[in-house]
N, C-alpha and C positions, 0 to 999 in steps of 0.2 A: 468742529469749533465754532462755525457759523451759527449753528442752532444754539449752542451754549451762550454766545455773546448776545442773542437775542432773547433767550429764555430767563437768564439770571436777572436782568434789570426788571423785567415784568414780575418775577417771582418776589424780588425784593419789594416792589410796590405793594404786592398783595399781602405779604407778610407783615409789612409795617402798618398797612392800614388795618389789618386785623388785630394787631396789637393796640391801635388807637380804640377800636371798637370795644375790645376787651376792657380797656381802662375806663372807657365811658360807661359800659354796663356795670362796672364794679363801683363807679361813682353814684349811679343811680340806685344800686341795690348792693350795699356792702355786706349784707348778711350772706349772700351767696359765696363770698369769698373767691372771686375769680382770680385775684392776684396772688393767692397764697399757695397755690399747688405747683407741682412739677410741670404740668403742660404749659403753663404760662412762662416758666423759665425756659422750656425748650423753645417756645415761640419767640422769646427775646433772642436767645441764641441763634436761631435760624435768621432772625432779622439782622442781627449784627454780622454774621458770616455772609449773608447775601449782600449786604450793603457794602462790606469790604472788597468782596470779589467784583462787584459792580464798579466800585471806584478804581480798583486796579485795571480792569478792562477798558474803562473810559480813558484813564491816564495812558494806557498803552496805545490806544487808537489816536490820542492827542499827539503823542510823541511820534507815532508812525507817520502821521500826515505832516509833521514839521511845524505844528502850530506853536510850540514852545519857543522855536527859533524866531518866528514871526513876532511873537510877543516880546521877546529879548531885544530884537532890533527895534521895535517901536519904543520901547523904554529907553534904549541908548540913545535914539534920536531926540526924544523928549528931554533927556537929561542934558544933551549937548546944546539944545536950543535954550535951555534955562540958564546956562552958565555964560 
């Protein structure tokens, strides 16, 4: 699981950067049709899946370390000071 937590965010960055490169290449040379094929749709799908998995992993770590409770306590103190 430790390998998975370290690998997926890096994979997400790499896949999403490659999507940006393909979009830029298609803007420079639209005759090649980089955005028209199935490989680009697979790349977009991989980017979405990796990004969602990364978000879930980060949220689980955030909750595991109690950061959401600290943030809630800070917000409640700010609200009590403002009234």
